[in-house]
PDB file with SEQRES, HELIX, SHEET and CRYST1 records, atoms N, CA, C and O in Angstrom:
SEQRES   1 A   68  UNK UNK UNK UNK UNK UNK UNK UNK UNK UNK UNK UNK UNK          
SEQRES   2 A   68  UNK UNK UNK UNK UNK UNK UNK UNK UNK UNK UNK UNK UNK          
SEQRES   3 A   68  UNK UNK UNK UNK UNK UNK UNK UNK UNK UNK UNK UNK UNK          
SEQRES   4 A   68  UNK UNK UNK UNK UNK UNK UNK UNK UNK UNK UNK UNK UNK          
SEQRES   5 A   68  UNK UNK UNK UNK UNK UNK UNK UNK UNK UNK UNK UNK UNK          
SEQRES   6 A   68  UNK UNK UNK                                                  
HELIX    1 AA1 UNK A    7  UNK A   30  1                                  24    
HELIX    2 AA2 UNK A   34  UNK A   53  1                                  20    
CRYST1    1.000    1.000    1.000  90.00  90.00  90.00 P 1           1          
ATOM      1  N   UNK A   1      84.433  47.303 116.263  1.00  0.00           N  
ATOM      2  CA  UNK A   1      85.280  47.809 115.204  1.00  0.00           C  
ATOM      3  C   UNK A   1      85.135  46.898 113.986  1.00  0.00           C  
ATOM      4  O   UNK A   1      84.966  45.686 114.123  1.00  0.00           O  
ATOM      5  N   UNK A   2      85.201  47.480 112.824  1.00  0.00           N  
ATOM      6  CA  UNK A   2      85.021  46.750 111.574  1.00  0.00           C  
ATOM      7  C   UNK A   2      86.257  45.923 111.250  1.00  0.00           C  
ATOM      8  O   UNK A   2      87.371  46.249 111.660  1.00  0.00           O  
ATOM      9  N   UNK A   3      86.032  44.843 110.504  1.00  0.00           N  
ATOM     10  CA  UNK A   3      87.136  43.980 110.098  1.00  0.00           C  
ATOM     11  C   UNK A   3      87.855  44.605 108.907  1.00  0.00           C  
ATOM     12  O   UNK A   3      87.220  45.105 107.978  1.00  0.00           O  
ATOM     13  N   UNK A   4      89.163  44.572 108.943  1.00  0.00           N  
ATOM     14  CA  UNK A   4      89.960  45.139 107.866  1.00  0.00           C  
ATOM     15  C   UNK A   4      90.038  44.119 106.731  1.00  0.00           C  
ATOM     16  O   UNK A   4      90.339  42.946 106.951  1.00  0.00           O  
ATOM     17  N   UNK A   5      89.756  44.596 105.499  1.00  0.00           N  
ATOM     18  CA  UNK A   5      89.745  43.718 104.332  1.00  0.00           C  
ATOM     19  C   UNK A   5      90.796  44.197 103.353  1.00  0.00           C  
ATOM     20  O   UNK A   5      90.872  45.385 103.042  1.00  0.00           O  
ATOM     21  N   UNK A   6      91.603  43.275 102.868  1.00  0.00           N  
ATOM     22  CA  UNK A   6      92.575  43.591 101.836  1.00  0.00           C  
ATOM     23  C   UNK A   6      91.835  43.532 100.502  1.00  0.00           C  
ATOM     24  O   UNK A   6      91.431  42.456 100.062  1.00  0.00           O  
ATOM     25  N   UNK A   7      91.661  44.667  99.870  1.00  0.00           N  
ATOM     26  CA  UNK A   7      90.870  44.752  98.642  1.00  0.00           C  
ATOM     27  C   UNK A   7      91.506  43.975  97.499  1.00  0.00           C  
ATOM     28  O   UNK A   7      90.795  43.398  96.678  1.00  0.00           O  
ATOM     29  N   UNK A   8      92.828  43.951  97.433  1.00  0.00           N  
ATOM     30  CA  UNK A   8      93.510  43.212  96.375  1.00  0.00           C  
ATOM     31  C   UNK A   8      93.206  41.729  96.499  1.00  0.00           C  
ATOM     32  O   UNK A   8      92.912  41.072  95.500  1.00  0.00           O  
ATOM     33  N   UNK A   9      93.273  41.196  97.707  1.00  0.00           N  
ATOM     34  CA  UNK A   9      92.980  39.768  97.918  1.00  0.00           C  
ATOM     35  C   UNK A   9      91.512  39.458  97.624  1.00  0.00           C  
ATOM     36  O   UNK A   9      91.199  38.418  97.044  1.00  0.00           O  
ATOM     37  N   UNK A  10      90.620  40.355  98.021  1.00  0.00           N  
ATOM     38  CA  UNK A  10      89.192  40.140  97.766  1.00  0.00           C  
ATOM     39  C   UNK A  10      88.907  40.137  96.277  1.00  0.00           C  
ATOM     40  O   UNK A  10      88.133  39.312  95.791  1.00  0.00           O  
ATOM     41  N   UNK A  11      89.531  41.059  95.546  1.00  0.00           N  
ATOM     42  CA  UNK A  11      89.336  41.130  94.093  1.00  0.00           C  
ATOM     43  C   UNK A  11      89.846  39.864  93.411  1.00  0.00           C  
ATOM     44  O   UNK A  11      89.190  39.329  92.518  1.00  0.00           O  
ATOM     45  N   UNK A  12      91.013  39.387  93.830  1.00  0.00           N  
ATOM     46  CA  UNK A  12      91.580  38.185  93.227  1.00  0.00           C  
ATOM     47  C   UNK A  12      90.758  36.949  93.587  1.00  0.00           C  
ATOM     48  O   UNK A  12      90.605  36.055  92.754  1.00  0.00           O  
ATOM     49  N   UNK A  13      90.231  36.879  94.797  1.00  0.00           N  
ATOM     50  CA  UNK A  13      89.402  35.746  95.202  1.00  0.00           C  
ATOM     51  C   UNK A  13      88.113  35.709  94.384  1.00  0.00           C  
ATOM     52  O   UNK A  13      87.650  34.643  93.979  1.00  0.00           O  
ATOM     53  N   UNK A  14      87.543  36.888  94.150  1.00  0.00           N  
ATOM     54  CA  UNK A  14      86.327  36.963  93.343  1.00  0.00           C  
ATOM     55  C   UNK A  14      86.603  36.522  91.907  1.00  0.00           C  
ATOM     56  O   UNK A  14      85.788  35.822  91.307  1.00  0.00           O  
ATOM     57  N   UNK A  15      87.736  36.923  91.358  1.00  0.00           N  
ATOM     58  CA  UNK A  15      88.111  36.528  89.989  1.00  0.00           C  
ATOM     59  C   UNK A  15      88.332  35.021  89.924  1.00  0.00           C  
ATOM     60  O   UNK A  15      87.918  34.380  88.958  1.00  0.00           O  
ATOM     61  N   UNK A  16      88.984  34.441  90.946  1.00  0.00           N  
ATOM     62  CA  UNK A  16      89.211  32.994  90.957  1.00  0.00           C  
ATOM     63  C   UNK A  16      87.888  32.236  91.008  1.00  0.00           C  
ATOM     64  O   UNK A  16      87.734  31.213  90.341  1.00  0.00           O  
ATOM     65  N   UNK A  17      86.943  32.725  91.786  1.00  0.00           N  
ATOM     66  CA  UNK A  17      85.647  32.061  91.889  1.00  0.00           C  
ATOM     67  C   UNK A  17      84.915  32.100  90.543  1.00  0.00           C  
ATOM     68  O   UNK A  17      84.289  31.117  90.147  1.00  0.00           O  
ATOM     69  N   UNK A  18      84.994  33.227  89.849  1.00  0.00           N  
ATOM     70  CA  UNK A  18      84.367  33.334  88.528  1.00  0.00           C  
ATOM     71  C   UNK A  18      85.011  32.402  87.521  1.00  0.00           C  
ATOM     72  O   UNK A  18      84.315  31.776  86.722  1.00  0.00           O  
ATOM     73  N   UNK A  19      86.329  32.303  87.549  1.00  0.00           N  
ATOM     74  CA  UNK A  19      87.033  31.400  86.642  1.00  0.00           C  
ATOM     75  C   UNK A  19      86.704  29.942  86.946  1.00  0.00           C  
ATOM     76  O   UNK A  19      86.583  29.125  86.034  1.00  0.00           O  
ATOM     77  N   UNK A  20      86.559  29.619  88.232  1.00  0.00           N  
ATOM     78  CA  UNK A  20      86.227  28.245  88.619  1.00  0.00           C  
ATOM     79  C   UNK A  20      84.823  27.873  88.137  1.00  0.00           C  
ATOM     80  O   UNK A  20      84.594  26.752  87.684  1.00  0.00           O  
ATOM     81  N   UNK A  21      83.894  28.812  88.237  1.00  0.00           N  
ATOM     82  CA  UNK A  21      82.527  28.544  87.767  1.00  0.00           C  
ATOM     83  C   UNK A  21      82.511  28.336  86.254  1.00  0.00           C  
ATOM     84  O   UNK A  21      81.816  27.453  85.751  1.00  0.00           O  
ATOM     85  N   UNK A  22      83.275  29.148  85.537  1.00  0.00           N  
ATOM     86  CA  UNK A  22      83.342  29.004  84.085  1.00  0.00           C  
ATOM     87  C   UNK A  22      84.012  27.685  83.706  1.00  0.00           C  
ATOM     88  O   UNK A  22      83.606  27.042  82.738  1.00  0.00           O  
ATOM     89  N   UNK A  23      85.028  27.279  84.453  1.00  0.00           N  
ATOM     90  CA  UNK A  23      85.706  26.012  84.192  1.00  0.00           C  
ATOM     91  C   UNK A  23      84.766  24.832  84.422  1.00  0.00           C  
ATOM     92  O   UNK A  23      84.785  23.866  83.660  1.00  0.00           O  
ATOM     93  N   UNK A  24      83.944  24.907  85.471  1.00  0.00           N  
ATOM     94  CA  UNK A  24      82.968  23.837  85.728  1.00  0.00           C  
ATOM     95  C   UNK A  24      81.981  23.712  84.569  1.00  0.00           C  
ATOM     96  O   UNK A  24      81.653  22.608  84.135  1.00  0.00           O  
ATOM     97  N   UNK A  25      81.514  24.854  84.078  1.00  0.00           N  
ATOM     98  CA  UNK A  25      80.574  24.827  82.950  1.00  0.00           C  
ATOM     99  C   UNK A  25      81.235  24.235  81.712  1.00  0.00           C  
ATOM    100  O   UNK A  25      80.606  23.475  80.976  1.00  0.00           O  
ATOM    101  N   UNK A  26      82.496  24.578  81.478  1.00  0.00           N  
ATOM    102  CA  UNK A  26      83.202  24.034  80.320  1.00  0.00           C  
ATOM    103  C   UNK A  26      83.434  22.543  80.469  1.00  0.00           C  
ATOM    104  O   UNK A  26      83.369  21.810  79.482  1.00  0.00           O  
ATOM    105  N   UNK A  27      83.702  22.080  81.678  1.00  0.00           N  
ATOM    106  CA  UNK A  27      83.891  20.645  81.891  1.00  0.00           C  
ATOM    107  C   UNK A  27      82.621  19.884  81.568  1.00  0.00           C  
ATOM    108  O   UNK A  27      82.668  18.806  80.975  1.00  0.00           O  
ATOM    109  N   UNK A  28      81.504  20.436  81.951  1.00  0.00           N  
ATOM    110  CA  UNK A  28      80.227  19.781  81.662  1.00  0.00           C  
ATOM    111  C   UNK A  28      79.970  19.790  80.156  1.00  0.00           C  
ATOM    112  O   UNK A  28      79.569  18.778  79.581  1.00  0.00           O  
ATOM    113  N   UNK A  29      80.202  20.930  79.529  1.00  0.00           N  
ATOM    114  CA  UNK A  29      79.900  21.072  78.100  1.00  0.00           C  
ATOM    115  C   UNK A  29      80.835  20.243  77.225  1.00  0.00           C  
ATOM    116  O   UNK A  29      80.382  19.587  76.287  1.00  0.00           O  
ATOM    117  N   UNK A  30      82.111  20.264  77.515  1.00  0.00           N  
ATOM    118  CA  UNK A  30      83.090  19.611  76.660  1.00  0.00           C  
ATOM    119  C   UNK A  30      83.541  18.255  77.188  1.00  0.00           C  
ATOM    120  O   UNK A  30      84.326  17.567  76.535  1.00  0.00           O  
ATOM    121  N   UNK A  31      83.061  17.869  78.344  1.00  0.00           N  
ATOM    122  CA  UNK A  31      83.573  16.667  78.983  1.00  0.00           C  
ATOM    123  C   UNK A  31      82.897  15.378  78.560  1.00  0.00           C  
ATOM    124  O   UNK A  31      83.279  14.309  79.035  1.00  0.00           O  
ATOM    125  N   UNK A  32      81.909  15.440  77.685  1.00  0.00           N  
ATOM    126  CA  UNK A  32      81.213  14.231  77.269  1.00  0.00           C  
ATOM    127  C   UNK A  32      81.949  13.544  76.129  1.00  0.00           C  
ATOM    128  O   UNK A  32      82.520  14.196  75.255  1.00  0.00           O  
ATOM    129  N   UNK A  33      81.927  12.240  76.154  1.00  0.00           N  
ATOM    130  CA  UNK A  33      82.506  11.481  75.055  1.00  0.00           C  
ATOM    131  C   UNK A  33      81.568  11.566  73.852  1.00  0.00           C  
ATOM    132  O   UNK A  33      80.389  11.892  73.989  1.00  0.00           O  
ATOM    133  N   UNK A  34      82.109  11.268  72.680  1.00  0.00           N  
ATOM    134  CA  UNK A  34      81.307  11.365  71.461  1.00  0.00           C  
ATOM    135  C   UNK A  34      80.110  10.427  71.528  1.00  0.00           C  
ATOM    136  O   UNK A  34      79.007  10.799  71.126  1.00  0.00           O  
ATOM    137  N   UNK A  35      80.316   9.223  72.028  1.00  0.00           N  
ATOM    138  CA  UNK A  35      79.216   8.259  72.117  1.00  0.00           C  
ATOM    139  C   UNK A  35      78.113   8.786  73.033  1.00  0.00           C  
ATOM    140  O   UNK A  35      76.929   8.591  72.755  1.00  0.00           O  
ATOM    141  N   UNK A  36      78.495   9.452  74.123  1.00  0.00           N  
ATOM    142  CA  UNK A  36      77.490  10.000  75.037  1.00  0.00           C  
ATOM    143  C   UNK A  36      76.726  11.148  74.383  1.00  0.00           C  
ATOM    144  O   UNK A  36      75.516  11.276  74.568  1.00  0.00           O  
ATOM    145  N   UNK A  37      77.438  11.991  73.612  1.00  0.00           N  
ATOM    146  CA  UNK A  37      76.759  13.091  72.910  1.00  0.00           C  
ATOM    147  C   UNK A  37      75.782  12.548  71.879  1.00  0.00           C  
ATOM    148  O   UNK A  37      74.663  13.048  71.762  1.00  0.00           O  
ATOM    149  N   UNK A  38      76.197  11.520  71.123  1.00  0.00           N  
ATOM    150  CA  UNK A  38      75.322  10.930  70.105  1.00  0.00           C  
ATOM    151  C   UNK A  38      74.100  10.303  70.767  1.00  0.00           C  
ATOM    152  O   UNK A  38      72.979  10.455  70.282  1.00  0.00           O  
ATOM    153  N   UNK A  39      74.317   9.600  71.871  1.00  0.00           N  
ATOM    154  CA  UNK A  39      73.206   8.973  72.587  1.00  0.00           C  
ATOM    155  C   UNK A  39      72.233  10.025  73.117  1.00  0.00           C  
ATOM    156  O   UNK A  39      71.019   9.853  73.015  1.00  0.00           O  
ATOM    157  N   UNK A  40      72.755  11.102  73.678  1.00  0.00           N  
ATOM    158  CA  UNK A  40      71.890  12.163  74.195  1.00  0.00           C  
ATOM    159  C   UNK A  40      71.084  12.803  73.067  1.00  0.00           C  
ATOM    160  O   UNK A  40      69.902  13.096  73.243  1.00  0.00           O  
ATOM    161  N   UNK A  41      71.710  13.023  71.912  1.00  0.00           N  
ATOM    162  CA  UNK A  41      70.997  13.607  70.771  1.00  0.00           C  
ATOM    163  C   UNK A  41      69.907  12.662  70.279  1.00  0.00           C  
ATOM    164  O   UNK A  41      68.804  13.098  69.947  1.00  0.00           O  
ATOM    165  N   UNK A  42      70.216  11.361  70.231  1.00  0.00           N  
ATOM    166  CA  UNK A  42      69.222  10.382  69.783  1.00  0.00           C  
ATOM    167  C   UNK A  42      68.043  10.339  70.751  1.00  0.00           C  
ATOM    168  O   UNK A  42      66.892  10.228  70.329  1.00  0.00           O  
ATOM    169  N   UNK A  43      68.328  10.425  72.030  1.00  0.00           N  
ATOM    170  CA  UNK A  43      67.235  10.428  73.027  1.00  0.00           C  
ATOM    171  C   UNK A  43      66.371  11.669  72.885  1.00  0.00           C  
ATOM    172  O   UNK A  43      65.148  11.588  72.996  1.00  0.00           O  
ATOM    173  N   UNK A  44      66.997  12.828  72.637  1.00  0.00           N  
ATOM    174  CA  UNK A  44      66.211  14.058  72.444  1.00  0.00           C  
ATOM    175  C   UNK A  44      65.326  13.945  71.216  1.00  0.00           C  
ATOM    176  O   UNK A  44      64.165  14.353  71.249  1.00  0.00           O  
ATOM    177  N   UNK A  45      65.863  13.393  70.126  1.00  0.00           N  
ATOM    178  CA  UNK A  45      65.076  13.225  68.900  1.00  0.00           C  
ATOM    179  C   UNK A  45      63.920  12.257  69.113  1.00  0.00           C  
ATOM    180  O   UNK A  45      62.809  12.503  68.643  1.00  0.00           O  
ATOM    181  N   UNK A  46      64.174  11.161  69.815  1.00  0.00           N  
ATOM    182  CA  UNK A  46      63.127  10.178  70.092  1.00  0.00           C  
ATOM    183  C   UNK A  46      62.026  10.787  70.942  1.00  0.00           C  
ATOM    184  O   UNK A  46      60.843  10.563  70.688  1.00  0.00           O  
ATOM    185  N   UNK A  47      62.414  11.555  71.949  1.00  0.00           N  
ATOM    186  CA  UNK A  47      61.420  12.194  72.810  1.00  0.00           C  
ATOM    187  C   UNK A  47      60.601  13.221  72.024  1.00  0.00           C  
ATOM    188  O   UNK A  47      59.393  13.339  72.225  1.00  0.00           O  
ATOM    189  N   UNK A  48      61.256  13.957  71.135  1.00  0.00           N  
ATOM    190  CA  UNK A  48      60.535  14.928  70.310  1.00  0.00           C  
ATOM    191  C   UNK A  48      59.558  14.214  69.380  1.00  0.00           C  
ATOM    192  O   UNK A  48      58.442  14.689  69.173  1.00  0.00           O  
ATOM    193  N   UNK A  49      59.968  13.079  68.819  1.00  0.00           N  
ATOM    194  CA  UNK A  49      59.081  12.319  67.937  1.00  0.00           C  
ATOM    195  C   UNK A  49      57.886  11.775  68.716  1.00  0.00           C  
ATOM    196  O   UNK A  49      56.760  11.793  68.221  1.00  0.00           O  
ATOM    197  N   UNK A  50      58.128  11.302  69.914  1.00  0.00           N  
ATOM    198  CA  UNK A  50      57.016  10.812  70.746  1.00  0.00           C  
ATOM    199  C   UNK A  50      56.049  11.927  71.076  1.00  0.00           C  
ATOM    200  O   UNK A  50      54.833  11.733  71.048  1.00  0.00           O  
ATOM    201  N   UNK A  51      56.586  13.093  71.389  1.00  0.00           N  
ATOM    202  CA  UNK A  51      55.739  14.230  71.720  1.00  0.00           C  
ATOM    203  C   UNK A  51      54.916  14.649  70.506  1.00  0.00           C  
ATOM    204  O   UNK A  51      53.724  14.929  70.634  1.00  0.00           O  
ATOM    205  N   UNK A  52      55.536  14.696  69.334  1.00  0.00           N  
ATOM    206  CA  UNK A  52      54.809  15.054  68.114  1.00  0.00           C  
ATOM    207  C   UNK A  52      53.743  14.015  67.796  1.00  0.00           C  
ATOM    208  O   UNK A  52      52.664  14.366  67.319  1.00  0.00           O  
ATOM    209  N   UNK A  53      54.026  12.749  68.051  1.00  0.00           N  
ATOM    210  CA  UNK A  53      53.062  11.693  67.780  1.00  0.00           C  
ATOM    211  C   UNK A  53      51.873  11.730  68.725  1.00  0.00           C  
ATOM    212  O   UNK A  53      50.796  11.236  68.390  1.00  0.00           O  
ATOM    213  N   UNK A  54      52.058  12.309  69.899  1.00  0.00           N  
ATOM    214  CA  UNK A  54      50.986  12.350  70.887  1.00  0.00           C  
ATOM    215  C   UNK A  54      50.150  13.616  70.794  1.00  0.00           C  
ATOM    216  O   UNK A  54      49.186  13.780  71.542  1.00  0.00           O  
ATOM    217  N   UNK A  55      50.511  14.514  69.881  1.00  0.00           N  
ATOM    218  CA  UNK A  55      49.755  15.755  69.755  1.00  0.00           C  
ATOM    219  C   UNK A  55      48.360  15.464  69.233  1.00  0.00           C  
ATOM    220  O   UNK A  55      48.158  14.595  68.385  1.00  0.00           O  
ATOM    221  N   UNK A  56      47.427  16.195  69.749  1.00  0.00           N  
ATOM    222  CA  UNK A  56      46.053  16.055  69.287  1.00  0.00           C  
ATOM    223  C   UNK A  56      45.858  16.956  68.088  1.00  0.00           C  
ATOM    224  O   UNK A  56      46.360  18.079  68.049  1.00  0.00           O  
ATOM    225  N   UNK A  57      45.131  16.455  67.121  1.00  0.00           N  
ATOM    226  CA  UNK A  57      44.804  17.291  65.969  1.00  0.00           C  
ATOM    227  C   UNK A  57      43.605  18.138  66.353  1.00  0.00           C  
ATOM    228  O   UNK A  57      43.079  18.007  67.459  1.00  0.00           O  
ATOM    229  N   UNK A  58      43.175  18.992  65.465  1.00  0.00           N  
ATOM    230  CA  UNK A  58      42.026  19.848  65.752  1.00  0.00           C  
ATOM    231  C   UNK A  58      40.804  19.030  66.136  1.00  0.00           C  
ATOM    232  O   UNK A  58      40.802  17.815  65.942  1.00  0.00           O  
ATOM    233  N   UNK A  59      39.813  19.629  66.651  1.00  0.00           N  
ATOM    234  CA  UNK A  59      38.599  18.945  67.077  1.00  0.00           C  
ATOM    235  C   UNK A  59      37.680  18.678  65.917  1.00  0.00           C  
ATOM    236  O   UNK A  59      38.098  18.751  64.762  1.00  0.00           O  
ATOM    237  N   UNK A  60      36.438  18.371  66.202  1.00  0.00           N  
ATOM    238  CA  UNK A  60      35.471  18.155  65.116  1.00  0.00           C  
ATOM    239  C   UNK A  60      35.288  19.446  64.333  1.00  0.00           C  
ATOM    240  O   UNK A  60      35.250  20.541  64.895  1.00  0.00           O  
ATOM    241  N   UNK A  61      35.174  19.286  63.015  1.00  0.00           N  
ATOM    242  CA  UNK A  61      35.050  20.460  62.176  1.00  0.00           C  
ATOM    243  C   UNK A  61      33.657  21.050  62.282  1.00  0.00           C  
ATOM    244  O   UNK A  61      32.662  20.329  62.348  1.00  0.00           O  
ATOM    245  N   UNK A  62      33.604  22.356  62.297  1.00  0.00           N  
ATOM    246  CA  UNK A  62      32.323  23.035  62.342  1.00  0.00           C  
ATOM    247  C   UNK A  62      31.874  23.321  60.918  1.00  0.00           C  
ATOM    248  O   UNK A  62      32.710  23.610  60.062  1.00  0.00           O  
ATOM    249  N   UNK A  63      30.584  23.249  60.641  1.00  0.00           N  
ATOM    250  CA  UNK A  63      30.118  23.541  59.279  1.00  0.00           C  
ATOM    251  C   UNK A  63      30.365  25.014  58.942  1.00  0.00           C  
ATOM    252  O   UNK A  63      30.323  25.889  59.807  1.00  0.00           O  
ATOM    253  N   UNK A  64      30.622  25.250  57.662  1.00  0.00           N  
ATOM    254  CA  UNK A  64      30.899  26.623  57.215  1.00  0.00           C  
ATOM    255  C   UNK A  64      29.647  27.494  57.311  1.00  0.00           C  
ATOM    256  O   UNK A  64      29.702  28.636  57.766  1.00  0.00           O  
ATOM    257  N   UNK A  65      28.502  26.924  56.868  1.00  0.00           N  
ATOM    258  CA  UNK A  65      27.258  27.704  56.885  1.00  0.00           C  
ATOM    259  C   UNK A  65      26.192  26.926  57.658  1.00  0.00           C  
ATOM    260  O   UNK A  65      26.061  25.713  57.495  1.00  0.00           O  
ATOM    261  N   UNK A  66      25.458  27.609  58.473  1.00  0.00           N  
ATOM    262  CA  UNK A  66      24.382  26.911  59.187  1.00  0.00           C  
ATOM    263  C   UNK A  66      23.272  26.512  58.219  1.00  0.00           C  
ATOM    264  O   UNK A  66      22.922  27.274  57.318  1.00  0.00           O  
ATOM    265  N   UNK A  67      22.729  25.327  58.407  1.00  0.00           N  
ATOM    266  CA  UNK A  67      21.647  24.875  57.536  1.00  0.00           C  
ATOM    267  C   UNK A  67      20.332  25.440  58.052  1.00  0.00           C  
ATOM    268  O   UNK A  67      20.077  25.432  59.257  1.00  0.00           O  
ATOM    269  N   UNK A  68      19.493  25.935  57.134  1.00  0.00           N  
ATOM    270  CA  UNK A  68      18.241  26.579  57.532  1.00  0.00           C  
ATOM    271  C   UNK A  68      17.045  25.734  57.249  1.00  0.00           C  
ATOM    272  O   UNK A  68      15.919  26.143  57.531  1.00  0.00           O  
TER     273      UNK A  68                                                      
END                                                                             
């Protein structure tokens, strides 16, 4: 025989789980101190600058017209 489920309780439990997940995301997003946010931004900028500095430029240039 199948288990009897109270639909009202199931609906409310599902809503609570969704709210808890959203609260966790907000804690992560808003839970950083200003100094930590500034440090993280500075690290991202430094990493981007390092990546840009390590990019290779184009290869050897090819002549426009072949010499005959």
